[in-house]
C-alpha positions in Angstrom: 35.9 4.6 -23.4 32.8 3.1 -24.9 32.6 5.8 -27.6 35.7 4.3 -29.4 33.2 2.3 -31.6 33.5 -1.1 -33.2 35.9 0.2 -36.0 38.7 0.9 -33.4 38.4 -2.6 -31.9 38.5 -4.1 -35.4 41.7 -2.2 -36.2 43.2 -3.3 -32.9 42.4 -6.9 -33.7 44.0 -6.7 -37.2 47.1 -5.0 -36.0 50.1 -7.0 -34.9 51.5 -4.1 -32.8 50.1 -2.9 -29.5 51.1 0.7 -30.3 49.2 0.6 -33.6 46.1 -0.5 -31.7 46.5 2.3 -29.1 46.9 4.9 -31.8 43.8 3.7 -33.7 41.6 3.9 -30.5 42.2 7.5 -29.7 39.3 9.2 -27.9 37.1 11.6 -29.7 36.6 14.9 -27.8 33.0 15.4 -26.6 31.9 11.8 -26.9 30.0 10.2 -23.9 29.8 13.6 -22.2 27.8 14.2 -19.0 24.8 16.5 -18.9 26.7 19.4 -17.6 29.2 19.1 -20.5 26.5 18.7 -23.0 25.1 22.1 -22.2 28.3 23.8 -23.2 28.7 22.1 -26.6 28.1 24.3 -29.5 26.4 23.3 -32.8 29.7 23.7 -34.7 31.5 21.4 -32.4 28.6 18.9 -32.6 28.7 19.0 -36.4 32.4 18.3 -36.3 31.9 15.3 -33.9 29.3 13.9 -36.1 31.3 14.3 -39.3 34.2 12.4 -37.7 32.1 9.6 -36.2 29.1 9.0 -38.4 28.6 5.6 -36.8 28.2 7.2 -33.3 24.9 8.8 -34.1 23.4 5.8 -35.9 24.3 3.5 -32.9 22.8 5.7 -30.2 19.7 4.3 -28.5 17.0 6.9 -28.6 16.3 6.4 -24.9 19.9 6.7 -23.8 22.5 9.4 -23.6 23.6 11.8 -25.1 20.2 12.2 -26.8 18.2 11.8 -23.7 20.4 14.2 -21.8 20.1 16.8 -24.5 16.3 16.7 -24.1 16.6 16.9 -20.4 18.8 20.0 -20.7 16.4 21.6 -23.1 19.0 21.8 -25.9 16.5 21.7 -28.7 18.9 22.5 -31.5 21.3 19.7 -30.4 18.4 17.3 -30.2 17.2 18.0 -33.7 20.8 17.9 -35.1 21.4 14.5 -33.5 18.0 13.1 -34.6 18.7 14.1 -38.2 21.6 11.6 -38.3 19.5 8.7 -36.9 17.3 6.3 -38.7 13.7 5.8 -37.5 11.1 4.5 -39.9 8.0 6.6 -40.6 8.8 9.1 -37.8 10.1 12.7 -38.0 12.9 14.1 -35.8 10.4 16.3 -34.0 8.1 13.4 -33.1 11.0 11.5 -31.6 12.1 14.5 -29.6 8.6 15.0 -28.2 8.5 11.4 -27.2 11.8 11.6 -25.4 11.0 14.9 -23.7 7.5 13.6 -22.6 9.0 10.5 -21.2 11.6 12.5 -19.2 9.0 15.0 -17.9 10.7 18.0 -19.6 7.8 20.4 -19.8 9.8 23.2 -21.2 11.1 21.1 -24.1 7.6 19.8 -24.8 6.1 23.3 -24.9 8.8 24.5 -27.3 8.3 21.6 -29.6 4.5 21.4 -29.5 3.9 25.1 -30.1 1.0 26.6 -32.1 2.9 26.2 -35.3 3.7 22.5 -34.7 0.5 21.0 -33.3 0.8 18.2 -35.8 3.1 16.4 -33.4 0.2 15.7 -31.1 -2.4 15.3 -33.9 -0.8 12.3 -35.6 -2.8 9.1 -35.4 -0.8 6.1 -34.6 -1.8 2.4 -34.9 -2.6 0.4 -31.7 0.4 -1.2 -30.2 2.9 1.1 -32.0 6.3 1.2 -30.3 6.2 5.0 -30.5 3.2 5.9 -28.4 1.1 9.0 -28.5 3.0 11.8 -26.6 0.4 12.2 -23.9 0.4 8.4 -23.3 4.2 8.5 -23.2 4.1 11.2 -20.5 1.4 9.4 -18.5 3.2 6.1 -18.6 6.2 7.8 -17.0 4.0 9.4 -14.3 4.7 13.1 -15.2 1.4 14.8 -14.3 2.2 18.4 -15.6 3.5 17.1 -19.0 0.5 14.8 -19.2 -1.9 17.6 -18.5 -0.3 19.9 -21.1 -0.3 17.2 -23.8 -3.8 16.1 -22.9 -5.1 19.6 -23.5 -3.4 19.7 -26.9 -4.3 16.2 -28.1 -7.5 15.9 -30.2 -10.0 13.3 -29.1 -9.9 11.4 -32.4 -6.2 10.7 -31.9 -7.0 8.9 -28.6 -10.1 7.2 -29.9 -8.3 5.9 -33.0 -8.7 2.1 -33.5 -11.6 1.7 -30.9 -10.0 4.0 -28.3 -6.7 2.0 -27.8 -4.7 5.1 -26.8 -7.5 6.4 -24.6 -7.5 3.2 -22.7 -3.8 3.4 -22.2 -4.1 6.9 -20.9 -6.9 5.8 -18.6 -4.8 3.0 -17.1 -1.8 5.3 -16.5 -3.9 8.1 -15.1 -5.8 5.8 -12.7 -2.5 4.2 -11.6 -0.8 7.5 -10.8 -3.9 9.2 -9.5 -4.5 11.7 -12.3 -8.2 11.4 -11.7 -9.1 14.9 -13.1 -7.7 13.8 -16.5 -9.7 10.5 -16.3 -12.9 12.4 -15.6 -12.3 14.9 -18.4 -11.6 12.2 -20.9 -14.8 10.4 -20.1 -16.6 13.7 -20.4 -15.1 14.5 -23.8 -16.1 11.0 -25.1 -19.6 11.3 -23.7 -20.2 14.8 -25.3 -18.6 14.0 -28.6 -20.7 14.9 -31.7 -20.0 11.5 -33.2 -22.7 9.2 -31.8 -20.4 6.2 -32.4 -17.7 7.7 -30.2 -20.1 8.9 -27.5 -21.5 5.4 -27.0 -18.1 3.9 -26.3 -17.9 5.1 -22.7 -19.0 1.7 -21.2 -16.6 -0.2 -23.4 -13.8 2.3 -22.8 -14.1 1.6 -19.0 -13.8 -2.1 -19.2 -12.0 -3.0 -22.4 -8.8 -5.0 -22.0 -6.6 -5.2 -25.1 -4.2 -8.1 -25.6 -1.2 -5.8 -25.0 -2.5 -4.6 -21.7 -2.7 -6.5 -18.4 -5.9 -4.9 -17.1 -8.8 -2.6 -17.9 -9.6 0.7 -16.3 -12.4 -0.7 -14.2 -10.3 -3.6 -12.9 -7.4 -1.2 -12.1 -9.8 1.0 -10.1 -10.7 -2.1 -8.1 -7.0 -2.6 -7.4 -6.6 0.9 -6.0 -8.4 1.0 -2.6 -6.1 3.9 -1.6 -8.1 6.2 -3.8 -11.1 5.9 -1.5 -12.0 7.2 2.0 -12.2 3.8 3.8 -8.6 3.1 3.1 -7.3 6.2 5.1 -7.3 6.1 8.9 -7.1 9.8 9.7 -7.6 9.8 13.4 -9.9 12.0 15.5 -8.5 15.5 14.6 -8.0 14.9 10.9 -11.4 13.2 10.6 -13.0 16.2 12.2 -11.2 18.5 9.7 -12.1 16.2 6.9 -15.8 16.3 7.7 -16.0 20.0 8.4 -13.7 21.1 5.5 -14.6 24.5 3.9 -13.3 24.2 0.4 -12.9 27.8 -0.6 -11.2 29.0 2.6 -8.8 26.1 3.0 -7.0 26.8 -0.3 -5.4 29.9 1.1 -4.1 28.2 4.3 -0.4 27.4 4.6 0.7 23.9 4.1 2.2 23.5 7.6 -1.2 23.5 9.2 -2.0 20.2 7.4 -5.3 21.5 6.0 -4.1 21.5 2.4 -3.0 17.9 2.7 -6.5 17.0 4.0 -8.1 19.1 1.2 -6.1 17.3 -1.5 -7.0 14.0 0.1 -10.7 14.8 0.2 -10.5 16.1 -3.4 -9.0 12.8 -4.4 -11.7 10.8 -2.7 -14.5 12.9 -4.3 -13.0 12.4 -7.7 -12.6 8.7 -7.2 -16.2 8.4 -6.0 -17.4 10.3 -9.1 -15.3 8.1 -11.4 -16.6 4.9 -9.7 -20.2 5.9 -10.1 -19.5 6.8 -13.8 -18.0 3.4 -14.4 -20.7 1.5 -12.5 -23.4 3.3 -14.4 -21.7 2.3 -17.6 -21.7 -1.3 -16.4 -25.4 -1.2 -16.1 -26.0 0.0 -19.7 -25.0 -3.3 -21.4 -27.6 -6.0 -20.9 -26.8 -8.6 -23.6 -24.5 -11.3 -21.9 -24.0 -13.1 -25.3 -22.6 -10.2 -27.3 -20.7 -8.7 -24.4 -19.4 -11.8 -22.7 -15.8 -10.6 -22.5 -16.9 -7.2 -21.2 -18.9 -8.9 -18.5 -15.9 -11.2 -17.7 -13.9 -8.0 -16.9 -16.6 -6.8 -14.5 -16.6 -10.1 -12.8 -12.8 -10.1 -12.4 -12.9 -6.5 -11.2 -15.4 -7.4 -8.5 -13.2 -10.3 -7.3 -10.2 -8.0 -7.3 -12.1 -5.5 -5.2 -12.8 -8.2 -2.7 -9.2 -9.4 -2.6 -7.9 -5.9 -2.1 -10.5 -4.8 0.4 -11.9 -2.0 -1.9 -15.1 -1.4 0.1 -16.5 1.5 -2.0 -16.0 -0.3 -5.3 -17.7 -3.4 -3.9 -20.7 -1.5 -2.7 -21.2 0.7 -5.7 -20.9 -2.0 -8.4 -23.4 -4.3 -6.5 -25.8 -1.4 -6.1 -26.0 -1.0 -9.9 -26.3 -4.8 -10.4 -27.5 -6.6 -7.2 -27.3 -9.9 -9.0 -23.5 -9.8 -8.8 -23.9 -10.5 -5.0 -24.5 -14.1 -5.9 -21.5 -14.8 -8.1 -19.0 -17.5 -7.2 -15.3 -18.0 -8.0 -14.9 -20.6 -10.7 -12.0 -22.5 -9.1 -13.0 -22.8 -5.5 -16.8 -22.2 -5.8 -16.8 -19.6 -3.0 -19.0 -16.5 -2.9 -17.8 -13.0 -2.3 -18.1 -13.0 1.5 -16.3 -16.3 1.7 -13.5 -14.8 -0.4 -13.4 -11.8 1.9 -12.9 -14.3 4.8 -10.1 -16.0 2.8 -8.2 -12.8 2.2 -9.1 -11.4 5.7 -10.8 -8.2 4.4 -12.9 -7.2 7.4 -14.2 -4.1 5.6 -15.8 -6.3 3.0 -17.0 -8.9 5.5 -18.6 -6.3 7.8 -21.0 -5.5 4.9 -22.8 -8.8 5.4 -24.6 -7.3 8.5 -26.2 -4.7 6.2 -28.0 -7.4 4.2 -31.4 -8.9 5.0 -32.3 -12.6 5.0 -29.9 -13.1 2.0 -27.0 -13.1 4.4 -28.2 -16.5 5.8 -28.0 -18.1 2.4 -24.5 -16.6 1.8 -23.2 -17.8 5.2 -24.6 -21.3 4.7 -23.1 -21.7 1.2 -20.5 -24.5 0.7 -17.5 -24.5 -1.7 -16.4 -27.4 -3.9 -14.7 -29.2 -0.9 -17.9 -28.9 1.2 -16.2 -26.2 3.4 -18.6 -23.8 5.0 -17.6 -20.3 5.9 -16.3 -21.4 9.3 -14.1 -24.1 7.6 -12.7 -21.4 5.3 -11.8 -19.0 8.1 -10.1 -21.8 9.9 -7.5 -22.1 7.2 -4.5 -19.6 7.1 -4.9 -16.8 4.6 -2.9 -17.3 1.3 -2.1 -13.6 1.3 1.3 -13.1 2.9 0.6 -9.4 3.5 -2.3 -10.2 5.9 0.0 -10.9 8.9 3.2 -9.2 7.7 2.2 -5.8 9.3 1.5 -7.4 12.7 4.4 -7.5 15.2 5.0 -10.8 16.9 3.6 -14.2 16.3 1.4 -14.0 19.4 -0.5 -11.0 18.0 -0.8 -12.8 14.6 -2.3 -15.7 16.4 -4.6 -13.4 18.3 -5.8 -11.9 15.0 -6.5 -15.3 13.5 -8.5 -16.4 16.5 -10.6 -13.2 16.5 -11.5 -13.9 12.8 -12.6 -17.4 13.7 -14.6 -16.3 16.7 -16.3 -13.5 14.7 -17.4 -15.9 11.9 -18.5 -18.5 14.5 -20.8 -16.0 16.1 -22.7 -15.6 12.8 -23.3 -19.2 11.9 -25.6 -21.8 13.5 -24.5 -24.8 15.5 -25.0 -26.9 12.4 -22.1 -25.2 10.7 -19.9 -25.5 13.8 -20.0 -29.3 13.9 -20.3 -29.8 10.1 -17.6 -31.8 8.4 -16.0 -31.2 5.0 -14.7 -33.7 2.5 -11.7 -34.4 4.7 -14.0 -35.4 7.6 -12.9 -32.5 9.7 -14.9 -30.0 11.7 -14.0 -26.2 11.5 -12.3 -26.4 14.9 -10.1 -29.3 13.9 -9.2 -27.5 10.7 -8.2 -24.4 12.7 -6.0 -26.3 15.1 -4.2 -28.2 12.4 -3.6 -25.3 10.1 -2.6 -22.9 12.9 -0.4 -25.2 15.0 2.8 -23.9 13.4 1.7 -20.3 14.1 0.8 -21.3 17.7 4.2 -22.7 18.3 5.8 -19.6 16.9 3.6 -17.5 19.2 4.6 -19.6 22.2 8.3 -19.2 21.4 8.0 -15.5 20.9 6.1 -15.0 24.2 8.6 -17.1 26.1 11.6 -15.4 24.6 10.2 -12.0 25.3 9.2 -13.0 28.9 12.6 -14.5 29.6 14.5 -11.4 28.5 12.2 -9.1 30.4 12.3 -11.2 33.5 16.1 -11.2 33.5 16.1 -7.4 33.4 13.5 -7.2 36.2 15.4 -9.6 38.4 18.6 -7.6 37.9 16.7 -4.4 39.0 15.3 -6.2 42.0 18.8 -7.3 43.0 20.4 -3.9 42.7 17.6 -2.1 44.5 17.5 -4.6 47.3 21.2 -4.1 47.9 21.0 -0.3 47.6 18.4 0.0 50.4 21.0 -1.3 52.9 23.9 0.8 51.6 22.2 4.2 51.7 24.1 7.3 50.5 25.9 9.2 53.3 26.2 6.1 55.5 24.8 5.3 59.0 25.3 6.8 62.5 27.6 4.3 64.2 26.0 5.1 67.6 22.3 5.2 66.8 22.4 3.1 63.5 20.2 5.5 61.6 21.1 7.1 58.3 23.0 10.4 58.5 20.9 12.0 55.8 17.6 10.9 57.2 16.1 14.5 57.2 17.4 15.3 53.7 14.6 15.6 51.0 16.8 13.9 48.4 17.4 11.0 50.7 13.6 10.6 51.3 13.0 10.6 47.5 15.7 8.0 47.1 14.1 5.7 49.7 10.7 6.0 48.0 12.0 5.5 44.4 14.2 2.6 45.4 11.4 0.9 47.1 9.1 1.4 44.2 11.7 0.0 41.8 12.2 -3.1 44.0 8.5 -3.9 44.4 7.6 -3.2 40.8 10.5 -5.3 39.5 9.5 -8.2 41.7 5.9 -7.9 40.4 7.0 -7.9 36.8 9.2 -11.0 37.5 6.1 -12.8 38.8 4.0 -11.7 35.8 6.7 -12.9 33.3 7.0 -16.2 35.2 3.2 -16.7 34.8 3.8 -16.2 31.0 6.5 -18.8 31.0 4.4 -21.4 32.8 1.2 -20.8 30.8 -0.4 -23.7 28.8 -0.5 -21.7 25.5 -3.8 -23.0 24.2 -5.3 -21.3 21.3 -7.8 -19.4 23.4 -5.1 -18.0 25.7 -3.8 -15.8 22.8 -7.1 -13.9 22.7 -6.8 -11.9 26.0 -4.9 -13.9 28.7 -1.3 -13.9 27.3 -1.4 -10.4 25.7 -2.8 -8.9 28.9 0.0 -10.4 31.0 2.6 -9.2 28.6 1.0 -5.7 28.6 1.1 -5.5 32.4 4.5 -7.0 32.6 6.1 -4.5 30.2 4.3 -1.5 31.7 5.4 -2.4 35.3 8.9 -3.1 34.0 9.0 0.4 32.5 7.8 1.9 35.7 10.5 -0.1 37.6 13.3 1.2 35.3 12.0 4.8 35.7 12.0 4.5 39.5 15.5 3.0 39.4 16.8 6.0 37.5 15.0 8.5 39.8 16.6 6.7 42.8 20.0 7.0 41.2 19.7 10.7 40.6 18.3 11.4 44.1 21.1 9.3 45.7 23.6 11.3 43.7 22.1 14.6 44.6 22.1 13.6 48.3 25.7 12.5 48.2 26.9 15.6 46.3 24.7 18.1 48.2 27.8 20.2 48.8 28.4 20.6 45.1 25.0 20.4 43.4 26.3 21.9 40.2 28.0 18.6 39.4 24.7 16.8 39.5 22.8 19.1 37.2 24.4 17.8 34.0 23.7 14.2 35.1 19.9 14.7 35.4 19.2 14.9 31.6 21.2 11.8 31.1 19.0 9.8 33.4 16.1 10.3 31.0 18.1 8.7 28.1 17.4 5.0 29.1 13.8 5.8 29.7 13.5 7.4 26.2 15.4 4.5 24.7 13.0 2.0 26.3 10.0 3.9 25.0 11.4 4.1 21.5 12.2 0.4 21.4 9.3 -1.1 23.3 6.5 1.4 23.0 5.5 0.4 19.5 5.0 -3.2 20.5 3.2 -2.2 23.7 0.9 0.1 21.8 0.1 -2.5 19.3 -0.7 -5.1 21.9 -3.0 -2.6 23.8 -4.7 -1.6 20.6 -5.2 -5.2 19.5 -6.5 -6.4 22.9 -8.4 -3.4 24.2 -8.5 -0.9 21.4 -10.9 -0.3 18.4 -12.7 -3.4 17.4 -11.8 -5.1 14.1 -15.4 -5.9 13.2 -18.3 -3.5 13.2 -21.8 -4.9 13.1 -23.6 -2.1 11.3 -27.0 -3.4 10.3 -27.9 -0.4 8.2 -28.8 -1.5 4.7 -26.3 -0.4 2.1 -27.9 -2.3 -0.8 -30.7 -0.6 -2.7 -33.3 -3.3 -3.3 -34.4 -3.5 -7.0 -38.0 -4.0 -8.0 -37.7 -7.7 -8.5 -36.9 -10.6 -6.3 -33.3 -11.4 -6.4 -33.6 -15.1 -5.4 -35.8 -15.8 -8.4 -33.2 -14.5 -10.8 -30.1 -16.0 -9.4 -29.6 -18.4 -12.3 -29.2 -15.4 -14.6 -26.2 -14.1 -12.7 -23.2 -13.9 -15.0 -20.0 -15.0 -13.3 -17.5 -15.2 -16.2 -17.5 -18.9 -17.2 -19.9 -21.8 -17.7 -18.2 -23.6 -14.8 -18.8 -20.7 -12.5 -22.4 -20.5 -13.7 -22.9 -24.1 -12.7 -21.5 -23.3 -9.3 -24.2 -20.6 -8.7 -27.0 -23.0 -9.5 -25.6 -25.9 -7.6 -24.9 -24.0 -4.4 -28.2 -22.2 -4.4 -29.9 -25.6 -4.6 -28.2 -26.9 -1.5 
């Protein structure tokens, strides 16, 4: 076992006899035990183990078993006894135990260690970047909400605000990431109401400070979390009605299986996120000096670009409301404005906001990037985000989505932008056809493959039903030539269902043949090809259902003397229909929704931007965009 330690292996290497090596590597009882075994070990046995194997405790990693398992099992005495044998500079055994228990989410152990007599464990100030984090940060980093809440209530504010609020920023990042928004709001409130004026003025910097050991700031992380806001959730008709008419006090007592509590928690999360967003945006407005706070403003700029890239509509609206000059910023690398970037990343929720602007939207739509691409050129390129089309089934529907984007942007620009050429001497339509040609071919192959498979099934049904109409159940009267079961109701149902199956299958074959012989131009993917596929699949489904009904009625007519034998067969007839629905209905539903369903773009002309008291066009040159190169982009593009 691994617990034999290095000393045993050294003796084995030095020994010339295999038996001597085996005797020197005897296992120590209790070593490398599982969690269930650890609970039954007594302190006396543990002392004996440690006395025998002193190296075992000094070599244990603090984040590995058996120490971690001891904390998980709430064996406090065993934890303390093990930690006494370990070496950890400048840290007590109890602090290390709290750190492990907080990381494991062991609330019982944390409460026992951090009791009223031992609050110094959470009151100890630690330097920024210390490997042993503050306990509340350790718990939040692991995503344990209950432990984080308990330690947050015990931790003094000066511990979190030590060294310019490093640990407070860490806590904010973790809490926003895991959705502990109540803790985030309480922390901001504590900082704002602190008696020390130096601490109380750190709220703006606390929201947007990015330390070297951290990848982001709380403001930027909030921009990366559109799932915290209302526009990200598509609740449907019923849930939207409940969400709007939710009575807070009465819903708390309702059982979970009604779904009201889930909607209550969702709305509570949205309200807290909106409150946090307004608090951060208000902090963003408090600092006006772009020279002394350049790095801080860099973070606001990056956060706004992240909001555009991730489609965070609420963040985009709120931060521009507090500083309308941010509407004119440009990305430094490409020279594209915010709405052009929304087109690049295919974020329709952001792009739809351009309809709520006044005459400023004309200047934004006519802006050119560094390669002289207008917004129609930009939408003509494929999006660099792979997740844009990954959720869409079939290459044909992907092609349809891309064409809809191009047509929507084209409807907003003038004829000048439609025929304008970029640095590559290409018009937007030429760019679109070149960049989307591989996707068009994939869509063509997908449509042809689907149509071929479906037409084969439809032709098979037509063949079977055509033959079945001349070999009716019960046979014919040899004298008169009429079916013997002509007056039987089951026979009549068989004739009707078989005829319907034959005619619908022939119809679907013709529809699928029209798909196979289509020209597959770009415009055909908008309505023509999806409509044919929708009708073809729907009629094919009706044909299969009619075929199964005909089979059951024919069987019932033939076995009319023993109908009990047919009864077990009737539920089995529904199995192929259900299987077809399970396999093909998602695709059919997506095609119907994409072609005839809810529109992707909404032209809401209601103004969402509160106009400030001064003219925005006159102050465009003062817009801060994060770098001197980007600042030059603003001035040059506004002059075009």
